[in-house]
N, C-alpha and C positions, 0 to 999 in steps of 0.2 A: 423444026431447029433446038429441040433442049435435047439432052443425051445423043446416040448416035455411038459410032467407032471406037471412039477415041475417047472414052471413060466419061469420066463424070465432068460435063459442064455446065457454064450460070446459063440460065436461060435469060437473055437479053430484055424481055420486055417486061420480065417479072423485077429485075434486076432496077432497069429504069424507071420502073410506076415505084420502089423503093428508093432509090435517090430522087427522085420528082418530088414525092412524099413528104422526105424531112426535110428539103429547099420549102417546099410550100409552108409549114407550118414551123420551118425557122422565121420566113420571113413574114406569116403573121404573126408571132413571137415577138421579132423585133417592132412589128407595128404597135402595137398593144403599148409596148415600153416606153417607144416613143410620145404615143398618144397618151400616156402618165405619167410619165417622168422629165419630158419635153426634150426638144433636142441638145446632143450633148455638144460640143466645144467645134468639134470637126463641122457638125451641120452648119453649125452657125456661120464657121469661117465659111462655106462653102456657097453660102447661101441656100440653103437648101429650108425646104418648106415643110413644115409638120404633115404630117401622111395623114387624108382621113380614109373613112372604112372604104371608101369608092378608090382613091388611088393605093390605099394598101391593098385591095384586092387585085387588083389589077398589078400590083407588083410581086402577090403570092403568083399568081398564076403564071406572071412569066419567068418565075423560079421554077415551077413547077415542069414548063415546059422546058425549059434549061435543064434541067437537072434528069427528066425522064431522058432527051437524047446524048445529054454527058455518060449515064447509066447503060442507055441501050448499045452505046459503042465502046464504053471500056468492057463490058460483056463481051462484047461481038470479037474486040479484039484479043481478050483473053482466052476465049477458047481458039482463036487462030492459035495463036501463040503455043499454048500447052498442047495442040494436036502435033503442031509441029515438033515440039520439043519433046514427045515419046518417040517419037521414030528417028532422030538425032542422037547424039554421044552424050548430051547433058544429062542422059538419064542413067546413066550407068552408076549410081552410087545404092543402088537397090534396088532389088527384084520386085518391091511391092506398087513403083513408079512406073514400071510398065509391063507392059501387057506380053510380051514375049519373052521367053527366057536369053538369055545372054553368057557368051562366053568367058570364063574368069580372066582377070589380066594377067599380063605371063611379065 
C-alpha cells in the first residue's frame, strides 16, 4: 500500500495510527484537566458530568478509533489525488514534481 509507481506516498496505516494516538492523548489530557480543575462553564451549562477514569478511558479509546479511521482515509485520498495529479496538467510547473519530462510551453 505504501510506495508504488506514483512516487512518494503516505502510508495510510501509519498516518492513521499517528492521528489516532494524538487524539487519544488529547482526550486523556482533557480528562485529567477536567478532573483536576473542574468542569468549564460550557460543561456546566450543558449538564455534562465530570468524567471518571472509566469514562475518560472510554472517550479516549473512541477518540483513538475515530482518529485512526480519519487519518487512514485522509492518507488514502491524498495518495489517490497525488497519483492522479502527476499524470495531469497541474504538474507542469516543475520538473522535480513529475517523473516524465515534458515539452516547454510555447
